[in-house]
Biopython code that builds the backbone (N, CA, C, O; Angstrom):
import numpy as np
from Bio.PDB.StructureBuilder import StructureBuilder

atoms = [
    (1, "UNK", "N", (7.008, -41.951, -110.197)),
    (1, "UNK", "CA", (6.887, -41.053, -111.330)),
    (1, "UNK", "C", (7.371, -39.657, -110.974)),
    (1, "UNK", "O", (8.038, -39.018, -111.787)),
    (2, "UNK", "N", (7.056, -39.167, -109.786)),
    (2, "UNK", "CA", (7.528, -37.848, -109.352)),
    (2, "UNK", "C", (9.041, -37.820, -109.276)),
    (2, "UNK", "O", (9.648, -36.780, -109.532)),
    (3, "UNK", "N", (9.671, -38.945, -108.927)),
    (3, "UNK", "CA", (11.118, -39.011, -108.868)),
    (3, "UNK", "C", (11.729, -38.836, -110.246)),
    (3, "UNK", "O", (12.802, -38.245, -110.368)),
    (4, "UNK", "N", (11.071, -39.336, -111.292)),
    (4, "UNK", "CA", (11.561, -39.159, -112.656)),
    (4, "UNK", "C", (11.605, -37.691, -113.031)),
    (4, "UNK", "O", (12.545, -37.254, -113.694)),
    (5, "UNK", "N", (10.608, -36.919, -112.621)),
    (5, "UNK", "CA", (10.582, -35.492, -112.929)),
    (5, "UNK", "C", (11.713, -34.749, -112.240)),
    (5, "UNK", "O", (12.286, -33.823, -112.814)),
    (6, "UNK", "N", (12.039, -35.138, -111.028)),
    (6, "UNK", "CA", (13.092, -34.476, -110.272)),
    (6, "UNK", "C", (14.454, -34.809, -110.865)),
    (6, "UNK", "O", (15.325, -33.940, -110.903)),
    (7, "UNK", "N", (14.671, -36.045, -111.330)),
    (7, "UNK", "CA", (15.973, -36.446, -111.843)),
    (7, "UNK", "C", (16.260, -35.880, -113.233)),
    (7, "UNK", "O", (17.425, -35.743, -113.607)),
    (8, "UNK", "N", (15.242, -35.556, -113.993)),
    (8, "UNK", "CA", (15.415, -34.986, -115.322)),
    (8, "UNK", "C", (15.570, -33.476, -115.233)),
    (8, "UNK", "O", (14.771, -32.824, -114.562)),
    (9, "UNK", "N", (16.581, -32.894, -115.894)),
    (9, "UNK", "CA", (16.700, -31.442, -115.875)),
    (9, "UNK", "C", (15.557, -30.788, -116.651)),
    (9, "UNK", "O", (15.043, -31.354, -117.615)),
    (10, "UNK", "N", (15.177, -29.616, -116.225)),
    (10, "UNK", "CA", (14.167, -28.841, -116.926)),
    (10, "UNK", "C", (14.707, -28.364, -118.274)),
    (10, "UNK", "O", (13.984, -28.320, -119.270)),
    (11, "UNK", "N", (15.994, -28.009, -118.284)),
    (11, "UNK", "CA", (16.672, -27.549, -119.490)),
    (11, "UNK", "C", (18.046, -28.178, -119.534)),
    (11, "UNK", "O", (18.781, -28.127, -118.548)),
    (12, "UNK", "N", (18.402, -28.763, -120.650)),
    (12, "UNK", "CA", (19.713, -29.374, -120.819)),
    (12, "UNK", "C", (20.271, -28.974, -122.176)),
    (12, "UNK", "O", (19.639, -29.199, -123.208)),
    (13, "UNK", "N", (21.448, -28.385, -122.169)),
    (13, "UNK", "CA", (22.107, -27.943, -123.404)),
    (13, "UNK", "C", (23.504, -28.549, -123.412)),
    (13, "UNK", "O", (24.228, -28.489, -122.418)),
    (14, "UNK", "N", (23.869, -29.131, -124.541)),
    (14, "UNK", "CA", (25.208, -29.716, -124.666)),
    (14, "UNK", "C", (25.834, -29.279, -125.977)),
    (14, "UNK", "O", (25.286, -29.530, -127.050)),
    (15, "UNK", "N", (26.975, -28.630, -125.888)),
    (15, "UNK", "CA", (27.757, -28.299, -127.075)),
    (15, "UNK", "C", (27.103, -27.310, -128.024)),
    (15, "UNK", "O", (27.283, -27.415, -129.237)),
    (16, "UNK", "N", (26.351, -26.354, -127.502)),
    (16, "UNK", "CA", (25.695, -25.360, -128.361)),
    (16, "UNK", "C", (26.733, -24.391, -128.922)),
    (16, "UNK", "O", (27.458, -23.740, -128.169)),
    (17, "UNK", "N", (26.796, -24.302, -130.236)),
    (17, "UNK", "CA", (27.667, -23.343, -130.911)),
    (17, "UNK", "C", (26.830, -22.557, -131.902)),
    (17, "UNK", "O", (25.923, -23.102, -132.530)),
    (18, "UNK", "N", (27.135, -21.283, -132.041)),
    (18, "UNK", "CA", (26.441, -20.423, -133.005)),
    (18, "UNK", "C", (27.491, -19.666, -133.800)),
    (18, "UNK", "O", (28.367, -19.011, -133.235)),
    (19, "UNK", "N", (27.389, -19.766, -135.123)),
    (19, "UNK", "CA", (28.265, -19.032, -136.035)),
    (19, "UNK", "C", (27.392, -18.201, -136.971)),
    (19, "UNK", "O", (26.265, -18.586, -137.282)),
    (20, "UNK", "N", (27.915, -17.064, -137.417)),
    (20, "UNK", "CA", (27.219, -16.249, -138.408)),
    (20, "UNK", "C", (28.202, -15.843, -139.494)),
    (20, "UNK", "O", (29.410, -15.763, -139.270)),
    (21, "UNK", "N", (27.657, -15.589, -140.670)),
    (21, "UNK", "CA", (28.483, -15.083, -141.766)),
    (21, "UNK", "C", (28.645, -13.584, -141.602)),
    (21, "UNK", "O", (27.662, -12.852, -141.485)),
    (22, "UNK", "N", (29.880, -13.138, -141.595)),
    (22, "UNK", "CA", (30.199, -11.708, -141.501)),
    (22, "UNK", "C", (31.148, -11.351, -142.637)),
    (22, "UNK", "O", (32.278, -11.838, -142.693)),
    (23, "UNK", "N", (30.686, -10.511, -143.526)),
    (23, "UNK", "CA", (31.482, -10.093, -144.686)),
    (23, "UNK", "C", (32.035, -11.336, -145.389)),
    (23, "UNK", "O", (31.272, -12.104, -145.975)),
    (24, "UNK", "N", (33.351, -11.540, -145.336)),
    (24, "UNK", "CA", (33.959, -12.675, -146.035)),
    (24, "UNK", "C", (34.429, -13.768, -145.079)),
    (24, "UNK", "O", (35.182, -14.658, -145.475)),
    (25, "UNK", "N", (33.991, -13.707, -143.832)),
    (25, "UNK", "CA", (34.421, -14.707, -142.854)),
    (25, "UNK", "C", (33.241, -15.119, -141.981)),
    (25, "UNK", "O", (32.208, -14.449, -141.954)),
    (26, "UNK", "N", (33.406, -16.211, -141.279)),
    (26, "UNK", "CA", (32.406, -16.664, -140.312)),
    (26, "UNK", "C", (32.864, -16.247, -138.925)),
    (26, "UNK", "O", (34.048, -16.332, -138.597)),
    (27, "UNK", "N", (31.910, -15.794, -138.110)),
    (27, "UNK", "CA", (32.211, -15.388, -136.735)),
    (27, "UNK", "C", (31.568, -16.393, -135.781)),
    (27, "UNK", "O", (30.381, -16.696, -135.894)),
    (28, "UNK", "N", (32.351, -16.900, -134.856)),
    (28, "UNK", "CA", (31.859, -17.830, -133.840)),
    (28, "UNK", "C", (31.356, -17.016, -132.657)),
    (28, "UNK", "O", (32.140, -16.369, -131.963)),
    (29, "UNK", "N", (30.037, -17.049, -132.426)),
    (29, "UNK", "CA", (29.436, -16.264, -131.349)),
    (29, "UNK", "C", (29.366, -17.035, -130.042)),
    (29, "UNK", "O", (29.606, -16.470, -128.975)),
    (30, "UNK", "N", (29.041, -18.317, -130.115)),
    (30, "UNK", "CA", (29.011, -19.203, -128.954)),
    (30, "UNK", "C", (29.782, -20.457, -129.316)),
    (30, "UNK", "O", (29.656, -20.969, -130.428)),
    (31, "UNK", "N", (30.579, -20.955, -128.379)),
    (31, "UNK", "CA", (31.422, -22.114, -128.659)),
    (31, "UNK", "C", (31.242, -23.188, -127.597)),
    (31, "UNK", "O", (31.737, -23.060, -126.478)),
    (32, "UNK", "N", (30.521, -24.258, -127.963)),
    (32, "UNK", "CA", (30.382, -25.436, -127.116)),
    (32, "UNK", "C", (29.820, -25.130, -125.722)),
    (32, "UNK", "O", (30.392, -25.553, -124.717)),
    (33, "UNK", "N", (28.709, -24.402, -125.660)),
    (33, "UNK", "CA", (28.064, -24.082, -124.383)),
    (33, "UNK", "C", (27.321, -25.321, -123.877)),
    (33, "UNK", "O", (26.553, -25.940, -124.613)),
    (34, "UNK", "N", (27.556, -25.667, -122.631)),
    (34, "UNK", "CA", (26.892, -26.796, -121.993)),
    (34, "UNK", "C", (26.359, -26.339, -120.644)),
    (34, "UNK", "O", (27.083, -25.722, -119.862)),
    (35, "UNK", "N", (25.099, -26.640, -120.372)),
    (35, "UNK", "CA", (24.516, -26.288, -119.080)),
    (35, "UNK", "C", (23.284, -27.141, -118.834)),
    (35, "UNK", "O", (22.685, -27.678, -119.766)),
    (36, "UNK", "N", (22.915, -27.256, -117.566)),
    (36, "UNK", "CA", (21.694, -27.951, -117.187)),
    (36, "UNK", "C", (21.033, -27.154, -116.070)),
    (36, "UNK", "O", (21.704, -26.645, -115.172)),
    (37, "UNK", "N", (19.719, -27.055, -116.137)),
    (37, "UNK", "CA", (18.952, -26.346, -115.126)),
    (37, "UNK", "C", (17.911, -27.316, -114.572)),
    (37, "UNK", "O", (17.092, -27.858, -115.315)),
    (38, "UNK", "N", (17.954, -27.525, -113.272)),
    (38, "UNK", "CA", (17.029, -28.448, -112.622)),
    (38, "UNK", "C", (15.698, -27.764, -112.336)),
    (38, "UNK", "O", (15.619, -26.536, -112.290)),
    (39, "UNK", "N", (14.672, -28.550, -112.148)),
    (39, "UNK", "CA", (13.355, -28.044, -111.766)),
    (39, "UNK", "C", (13.498, -27.279, -110.448)),
    (39, "UNK", "O", (14.086, -27.791, -109.495)),
    (40, "UNK", "N", (12.966, -26.066, -110.391)),
    (40, "UNK", "CA", (13.021, -25.251, -109.185)),
    (40, "UNK", "C", (14.300, -24.459, -109.023)),
    (40, "UNK", "O", (14.420, -23.677, -108.080)),
    (41, "UNK", "N", (15.249, -24.636, -109.909)),
    (41, "UNK", "CA", (16.530, -23.924, -109.831)),
    (41, "UNK", "C", (16.433, -22.589, -110.559)),
    (41, "UNK", "O", (15.790, -22.492, -111.604)),
    (42, "UNK", "N", (17.068, -21.568, -110.007)),
    (42, "UNK", "CA", (17.137, -20.257, -110.652)),
    (42, "UNK", "C", (18.549, -20.061, -111.186)),
    (42, "UNK", "O", (19.523, -20.389, -110.508)),
    (43, "UNK", "N", (18.663, -19.528, -112.399)),
    (43, "UNK", "CA", (19.958, -19.338, -113.038)),
    (43, "UNK", "C", (20.056, -17.899, -113.515)),
    (43, "UNK", "O", (19.103, -17.358, -114.076)),
    (44, "UNK", "N", (21.194, -17.287, -113.294)),
    (44, "UNK", "CA", (21.469, -15.946, -113.802)),
    (44, "UNK", "C", (22.563, -16.029, -114.852)),
    (44, "UNK", "O", (23.568, -16.712, -114.648)),
    (45, "UNK", "N", (22.382, -15.349, -115.964)),
    (45, "UNK", "CA", (23.387, -15.301, -117.024)),
    (45, "UNK", "C", (24.021, -13.914, -116.973)),
    (45, "UNK", "O", (23.344, -12.909, -117.191)),
    (46, "UNK", "N", (25.310, -13.861, -116.688)),
    (46, "UNK", "CA", (26.009, -12.583, -116.590)),
    (46, "UNK", "C", (27.204, -12.566, -117.536)),
    (46, "UNK", "O", (27.689, -13.610, -117.972)),
    (47, "UNK", "N", (27.659, -11.376, -117.836)),
    (47, "UNK", "CA", (28.836, -11.235, -118.683)),
    (47, "UNK", "C", (28.921, -9.824, -119.224)),
    (47, "UNK", "O", (27.987, -9.031, -119.112)),
    (48, "UNK", "N", (30.058, -9.536, -119.811)),
    (48, "UNK", "CA", (30.276, -8.221, -120.388)),
    (48, "UNK", "C", (29.382, -8.001, -121.599)),
    (48, "UNK", "O", (28.847, -8.947, -122.178)),
    (49, "UNK", "N", (29.234, -6.750, -121.965)),
    (49, "UNK", "CA", (28.491, -6.401, -123.166)),
    (49, "UNK", "C", (29.123, -7.111, -124.361)),
    (49, "UNK", "O", (30.338, -7.057, -124.552)),
    (50, "UNK", "N", (28.300, -7.770, -125.156)),
    (50, "UNK", "CA", (28.801, -8.466, -126.340)),
    (50, "UNK", "C", (29.340, -9.855, -126.077)),
    (50, "UNK", "O", (29.945, -10.457, -126.964)),
    (51, "UNK", "N", (29.135, -10.381, -124.877)),
    (51, "UNK", "CA", (29.696, -11.697, -124.544)),
    (51, "UNK", "C", (28.826, -12.870, -124.990)),
    (51, "UNK", "O", (29.257, -14.019, -124.894)),
    (52, "UNK", "N", (27.617, -12.609, -125.473)),
    (52, "UNK", "CA", (26.783, -13.684, -126.003)),
    (52, "UNK", "C", (25.580, -14.057, -125.162)),
    (52, "UNK", "O", (24.940, -15.074, -125.427)),
    (53, "UNK", "N", (25.255, -13.257, -124.149)),
    (53, "UNK", "CA", (24.109, -13.577, -123.277)),
    (53, "UNK", "C", (22.811, -13.639, -124.075)),
    (53, "UNK", "O", (22.072, -14.618, -123.978)),
    (54, "UNK", "N", (22.533, -12.623, -124.848)),
    (54, "UNK", "CA", (21.288, -12.588, -125.636)),
    (54, "UNK", "C", (21.289, -13.664, -126.707)),
    (54, "UNK", "O", (20.253, -14.276, -126.968)),
    (55, "UNK", "N", (22.421, -13.904, -127.324)),
    (55, "UNK", "CA", (22.519, -14.952, -128.340)),
    (55, "UNK", "C", (22.236, -16.313, -127.727)),
    (55, "UNK", "O", (21.545, -17.135, -128.330)),
    (56, "UNK", "N", (22.763, -16.558, -126.534)),
    (56, "UNK", "CA", (22.497, -17.814, -125.830)),
    (56, "UNK", "C", (21.008, -17.975, -125.558)),
    (56, "UNK", "O", (20.423, -19.008, -125.886)),
    (57, "UNK", "N", (20.397, -16.965, -124.962)),
    (57, "UNK", "CA", (18.979, -17.068, -124.616)),
    (57, "UNK", "C", (18.093, -17.142, -125.853)),
    (57, "UNK", "O", (17.122, -17.898, -125.866)),
    (58, "UNK", "N", (18.406, -16.377, -126.886)),
    (58, "UNK", "CA", (17.627, -16.457, -128.124)),
    (58, "UNK", "C", (17.775, -17.824, -128.781)),
    (58, "UNK", "O", (16.823, -18.324, -129.380)),
    (59, "UNK", "N", (18.947, -18.432, -128.681)),
    (59, "UNK", "CA", (19.155, -19.773, -129.229)),
    (59, "UNK", "C", (18.327, -20.799, -128.465)),
    (59, "UNK", "O", (17.712, -21.677, -129.069)),
    (60, "UNK", "N", (18.309, -20.691, -127.141)),
    (60, "UNK", "CA", (17.518, -21.606, -126.316)),
    (60, "UNK", "C", (16.036, -21.503, -126.669)),
    (60, "UNK", "O", (15.331, -22.512, -126.713)),
    (61, "UNK", "N", (15.569, -20.289, -126.919)),
    (61, "UNK", "CA", (14.159, -20.059, -127.236)),
    (61, "UNK", "C", (13.824, -20.350, -128.695)),
    (61, "UNK", "O", (12.660, -20.280, -129.089)),
    (62, "UNK", "N", (14.829, -20.676, -129.494)),
    (62, "UNK", "CA", (14.596, -20.976, -130.906)),
    (62, "UNK", "C", (14.405, -19.748, -131.765)),
    (62, "UNK", "O", (13.798, -19.831, -132.833)),
    (63, "UNK", "N", (14.912, -18.603, -131.318)),
    (63, "UNK", "CA", (14.724, -17.355, -132.048)),
    (63, "UNK", "C", (15.905, -16.998, -132.942)),
    (63, "UNK", "O", (15.880, -15.966, -133.613)),
    (64, "UNK", "N", (16.933, -17.830, -132.961)),
    (64, "UNK", "CA", (18.083, -17.606, -133.838)),
    (64, "UNK", "C", (17.811, -18.348, -135.136)),
    (64, "UNK", "O", (17.404, -19.509, -135.119)),
    (65, "UNK", "N", (18.032, -17.683, -136.254)),
    (65, "UNK", "CA", (17.828, -18.289, -137.570)),
    (65, "UNK", "C", (18.603, -19.608, -137.623)),
    (65, "UNK", "O", (19.817, -19.619, -137.417)),
    (66, "UNK", "N", (17.919, -20.705, -137.895)),
    (66, "UNK", "CA", (18.533, -22.040, -137.869)),
    (66, "UNK", "C", (19.685, -22.167, -138.860)),
    (66, "UNK", "O", (20.552, -23.022, -138.678)),
    (67, "UNK", "N", (19.715, -21.352, -139.887)),
    (67, "UNK", "CA", (20.831, -21.433, -140.841)),
    (67, "UNK", "C", (22.138, -21.031, -140.193)),
    (67, "UNK", "O", (23.207, -21.364, -140.703)),
    (68, "UNK", "N", (22.071, -20.302, -139.048)),
    (68, "UNK", "CA", (23.290, -19.836, -138.398)),
    (68, "UNK", "C", (23.783, -20.779, -137.317)),
    (68, "UNK", "O", (24.878, -20.589, -136.789)),
    (69, "UNK", "N", (22.997, -21.790, -136.978)),
    (69, "UNK", "CA", (23.423, -22.716, -135.932)),
    (69, "UNK", "C", (24.356, -23.757, -136.518)),
    (69, "UNK", "O", (24.127, -24.276, -137.610)),
    (70, "UNK", "N", (25.416, -24.056, -135.772)),
    (70, "UNK", "CA", (26.342, -25.090, -136.235)),
    (70, "UNK", "C", (26.260, -26.294, -135.332)),
    (70, "UNK", "O", (26.964, -27.280, -135.551)),
]
sb = StructureBuilder()
sb.init_structure("model")
sb.init_model(0)
sb.init_chain("A")
sb.init_seg("    ")
for serial, (resi, resn, name, xyz) in enumerate(atoms, 1):
    if name == "N":
        sb.init_residue(resn, " ", resi, " ")
    sb.init_atom(name, np.array(xyz, "f"), 0.0, 1.0, " ", f" {name:<3s}", serial, name[0])
structure = sb.get_structure()
């Protein structure tokens, strides 16, 4: 049973995309993000200002309005 916990990722994301309506067009904020985090693993999210770090983390936590998720 302990082996099952080790083989399963703590967090698994496949193909996460986030779009929002902006004026008369849709803006793609995240495009097909895929990642897995194992139990005991530490992950750092880095990038330039406006690159989608907060949007990614808010999406993982379920804090992005579901109407904007694609």
